[in-house]
C-alpha positions in Angstrom: -35.2 6.2 30.2 -31.8 7.3 28.6 -28.8 7.2 31.2 -26.7 9.6 30.5 -23.0 9.7 33.2 -22.8 12.6 35.0 -19.9 15.1 34.3 -16.8 14.0 36.3 -15.8 18.0 36.5 -19.0 19.5 37.6 -20.8 16.9 38.9 -24.1 18.6 37.6 -24.6 18.3 34.0 -24.4 14.9 31.9 -22.1 13.9 29.6 -23.4 13.5 25.8 -21.5 11.8 23.3 -20.7 13.9 20.1 -18.5 13.5 17.5 -16.0 16.3 15.2 -15.1 15.8 11.8 -11.5 17.8 11.9 -8.8 18.3 9.3 -5.4 16.7 9.8 -2.1 17.0 8.2 0.8 14.2 8.3 3.7 14.0 5.9 2.5 17.4 4.0 -1.2 15.7 3.3 -4.5 16.8 4.3 -6.9 14.7 5.6 -10.4 14.4 7.2 -10.7 12.4 10.3 -13.8 12.2 12.8 -12.9 12.3 16.1 -15.6 10.9 19.4 -15.5 12.7 22.8 -18.3 14.0 25.5 -19.5 16.9 26.2 -21.1 17.9 29.6 -24.4 20.0 29.0 -24.2 22.0 32.1 -20.4 23.6 32.0 -19.4 22.5 28.5 -16.5 20.5 29.1 -15.3 18.3 26.7 -14.1 14.9 27.8 -12.6 12.0 26.0 -13.0 8.5 27.5 -10.6 5.2 27.2 -13.3 3.9 24.5 -13.3 7.2 22.7 -9.3 7.9 22.7 -8.6 4.2 21.4 -11.1 5.0 18.6 -9.5 8.3 17.9 -6.1 7.2 17.7 -7.2 4.3 15.4 -8.6 7.0 13.0 -5.8 8.8 13.1 -3.4 6.0 12.9 -5.5 4.8 9.7 -4.8 8.3 8.0 -1.1 7.9 8.1 -1.0 4.4 7.2 -3.0 5.3 3.8 -0.4 8.3 3.3 2.5 6.0 4.1 0.8 3.8 1.9 0.8 0.9 4.1 -2.1 -1.9 4.8 -4.9 -1.1 6.6 -6.0 -3.4 9.4 -8.4 -4.7 7.3 -6.6 -5.8 4.5 -3.9 -7.7 6.8 -7.1 -9.8 8.4 -8.2 -10.8 4.5 -4.6 -11.5 3.6 -4.4 -14.3 7.0 -7.7 -15.5 6.2 -7.5 -15.9 2.8 -4.6 -18.3 3.7 -6.4 -20.2 6.9 -3.9 -19.0 9.3 -4.4 -17.8 13.0 -3.1 -14.4 13.9 -0.7 -16.4 16.0 1.1 -18.6 12.8 1.0 -15.3 11.0 3.3 -13.7 14.0 5.3 -16.6 13.5 5.6 -17.0 9.9 6.2 -13.5 9.0 7.6 -12.3 12.3 6.6 -9.0 14.4 6.4 -10.7 18.0 3.3 -13.2 19.2 0.5 -9.9 19.2 1.5 -8.3 16.6 -1.3 -9.8 14.1 -4.0 -9.1 16.8 -2.3 -5.3 17.3 -2.1 -4.4 13.1 -5.6 -6.6 12.2 -7.2 -3.9 15.0 -5.4 -1.1 13.2 -3.8 -0.1 17.0 -0.2 -0.4 15.7 1.1 0.1 12.1 3.5 -2.5 10.4 6.9 -1.9 9.6 7.3 -0.7 6.1 9.6 -4.1 6.1 6.8 -6.0 7.5 4.0 -4.0 4.6 6.8 -5.0 2.0 6.7 -8.8 3.0 3.0 -8.6 3.2 2.5 -6.6 0.1 4.8 -9.3 -1.8 2.8 -12.5 -0.2 -0.8 -10.5 -1.2 0.8 -10.4 -4.8 2.1 -14.0 -5.3 0.6 -17.3 -3.7 4.1 -18.9 -4.2 5.7 -16.2 -2.2 3.6 -17.4 0.7 4.3 -21.4 0.4 8.5 -20.6 0.1 7.9 -18.6 3.2 5.9 -21.3 4.6 8.6 -24.0 3.8 11.4 -21.6 4.8 9.8 -21.6 8.4 9.2 -25.2 8.1 5.6 -24.6 9.3 3.9 -26.7 6.1 2.7 -29.4 8.3 1.0 -27.2 10.2 -1.7 -26.3 7.2 -4.5 -29.1 6.6 -3.1 -31.1 4.1 -5.9 -29.9 1.2 -4.5 -26.6 1.4 -1.4 -27.7 0.5 -2.8 -30.4 -1.6 -5.0 -27.9 -3.5 -1.9 -25.7 -4.3 0.4 -28.2 -5.9 -2.4 -29.5 -8.0 -4.4 -28.7 -11.0 -8.5 -28.7 -10.5 -8.7 -29.8 -14.3 -9.2 -32.5 -16.2 -6.1 -32.8 -18.4 -5.2 -34.8 -21.7 -1.7 -35.6 -22.6 -1.4 -34.6 -26.4 2.3 -35.6 -28.2 3.9 -33.9 -31.1 6.2 -35.8 -32.8 8.1 -33.4 -35.2 10.7 -35.3 -38.0 12.8 -33.0 -40.4 13.9 -33.5 -43.9 17.4 -35.1 -43.6 19.1 -38.0 -43.6 17.3 -40.2 -40.8 20.6 -41.2 -39.1 21.6 -37.1 -38.4 18.5 -36.2 -36.5 16.6 -38.2 -34.3 12.8 -37.6 -33.7 11.9 -34.8 -31.1 9.0 -35.2 -28.7 7.9 -32.6 -27.2 4.5 -33.2 -24.3 2.2 -30.7 -24.0 -0.8 -30.8 -21.3 -4.3 -28.9 -22.4 -7.2 -28.5 -20.2 -9.5 -30.9 -21.2 -12.3 -28.2 -21.4 -9.9 -26.4 -23.9 -10.7 -29.3 -26.1 -14.5 -29.4 -25.8 -14.0 -25.8 -26.7 -12.1 -26.2 -30.2 -14.4 -28.9 -31.3 -17.5 -26.6 -31.6 
């Protein structure tokens, strides 16, 4: 048996969940958003409850963020998880307040343009993340293996020294040694 909520307005009908696709405009851009509500089967009243209201706000905000070129909540979460930091650490690292990343990731609040720019910079350049981490003196909070992995090469390396001598008097120009490192896999490919 399907349990339906009684209509709070007429008290006779039952509320049935509905969705409706609507056109919306923001900064001269048109877009379709799907909104949720409930409709009474007796009096026809349309009511938006708390959960539907939050969902509708998120859908509209997502459209506005796309128009403004801001990162979506899922993109911000993926960026944070890429570096293995908590929402609280992300808030201290990037700013925005103690609950900011919870709200950004849930698409409850849009980040400021400056915050979005900083997040995009870190997404584009991993070195920017490490520099910011050092600037905020938070390097001790990350697991050592993450820091070590970032600062070392993962492939075996061999060392080659190249000596260049010029055809002039030996006492005029000294020999120059140029160190050059080549990944071991590259050398194996050359032999074949």
